[in-house]
C-alpha positions as CSV (number, residue, x, y, z in Angstrom):
1,M,92.5,101.2,86.4
2,K,93.5,103.5,89.1
3,Q,96.7,105.0,90.5
4,E,97.0,106.7,93.8
5,I,99.9,108.6,95.3
6,T,100.1,109.4,99.0
7,V,102.7,111.7,100.4
8,H,103.3,111.4,104.2
9,E,105.9,112.6,106.6
10,Q,108.1,109.5,106.3
11,G,108.0,109.1,102.5
12,I,105.7,108.4,99.5
13,T,103.5,105.6,98.6
14,A,102.1,104.9,95.1
15,E,99.5,102.3,94.2
16,Y,99.9,101.5,90.5
17,Y,98.3,98.5,88.7
18,G,97.1,97.2,92.1
19,K,100.6,97.1,93.7
20,A,101.5,99.5,96.5
21,T,105.1,100.6,96.9
22,T,106.5,102.9,99.6
23,I,109.8,104.7,99.7
24,P,111.0,106.5,102.8
25,W,112.5,110.0,102.0
26,H,115.9,109.0,103.4
27,E,116.1,106.1,100.9
28,V,115.5,108.1,97.8
29,Q,118.4,107.7,95.3
30,G,116.9,109.3,92.2
31,F,113.8,111.1,90.7
32,D,113.2,110.7,87.0
33,I,110.7,111.8,84.4
34,W,110.4,110.3,81.0
35,G,107.9,109.8,78.2
36,G,107.5,108.1,74.9
37,K,107.3,109.3,71.4
38,T,103.5,109.5,71.4
39,K,103.3,111.8,74.4
40,R,100.3,109.9,75.6
41,M,101.6,110.3,79.1
42,I,104.5,111.4,81.2
43,S,105.9,108.8,83.6
44,Y,107.6,109.5,86.9
45,E,109.9,107.2,88.9
46,L,111.2,107.7,92.4
47,I,114.0,105.3,92.9
48,G,114.7,104.0,96.4
49,E,117.2,101.5,97.9
50,N,114.6,98.7,97.9
51,G,112.1,99.6,95.3
52,V,110.7,102.1,92.7
53,V,107.6,104.2,93.0
54,R,106.0,104.9,89.6
55,W,103.1,106.9,88.4
56,V,101.9,108.4,85.1
57,V,100.3,111.7,84.2
58,P,98.1,111.4,81.1
59,N,98.1,114.0,78.3
60,Q,94.9,116.0,78.8
61,Y,94.2,115.9,75.1
62,R,94.2,112.1,74.7
63,L,90.8,110.6,74.8
64,F,91.7,107.0,75.4
65,F,93.9,106.5,78.4
66,P,93.4,104.1,81.3
67,F,94.0,106.7,84.0
68,K,91.7,109.7,84.2
69,P,92.0,112.4,86.9
70,T,89.0,112.5,89.2
71,I,89.4,116.3,89.7
72,P,89.4,119.1,87.1
73,N,92.4,119.1,84.9
74,D,93.7,122.5,86.0
75,E,93.6,121.4,89.7
76,Y,95.2,118.0,88.7
77,T,98.1,119.8,86.9
78,Q,98.7,122.1,89.9
79,K,98.8,119.1,92.3
80,M,101.2,117.2,90.1
81,A,103.5,120.3,89.9
82,A,103.3,120.6,93.7
83,L,104.1,116.9,94.1
84,Q,107.3,117.4,92.1
85,Q,108.3,120.3,94.4
86,V,107.6,118.2,97.6
87,I,109.6,115.3,96.3
88,V,112.6,117.4,95.4
89,A,112.4,119.3,98.8
90,Q,111.9,116.1,100.9
91,S,114.4,113.9,99.1
92,G,117.1,116.4,98.3
93,K,117.3,114.9,94.8
94,P,116.7,116.9,91.6
95,L,114.3,115.9,88.9
96,Y,116.2,114.2,86.1
97,S,114.5,114.3,82.7
98,S,114.8,111.5,80.3
99,L,112.1,112.8,78.0
100,Y,114.4,113.8,75.1
101,R,116.7,110.7,75.6
102,C,113.7,108.4,74.9
103,L,112.7,110.3,71.8
104,F,116.4,110.3,70.6
105,L,116.7,106.5,71.1
106,Y,113.4,105.9,69.3
107,Q,114.6,108.0,66.3
108,L,118.1,106.4,66.3
109,C,116.5,102.9,66.3
110,R,114.2,103.8,63.5
111,L,117.1,105.1,61.4
112,C,119.1,102.0,62.1
113,W,116.2,99.8,61.1
114,Q,115.7,101.7,57.8
115,E,119.3,101.4,57.0
116,F,119.3,97.6,57.7
117,A,116.1,97.2,55.7
118,N,117.6,98.9,52.7
119,Q,120.7,96.6,52.5
């Protein structure tokens, strides 16, 4: 599997699971980062008027993950940080983090399930 992100003057294009989506900078409505409880990856979403561009950044310490950077990890990490800065600058939208919200919802669901199972 492969994901590819291309930043150009007019916007950003991401190819993810074989589907390419482009969002022009002027159509960006939100920029979000989120992850699951396992921390296998961090997911990014750039939300536009007519679509969503998504990509994932794998945890460097996970051995089994479908997306592996083709460049050294330090360089990859620097490029991903630069990508965030370019998106915020070009779109004028801040990066909204849902990382802790996902973990909170997971823990809340687990507690509710335990309470239900004990009845």
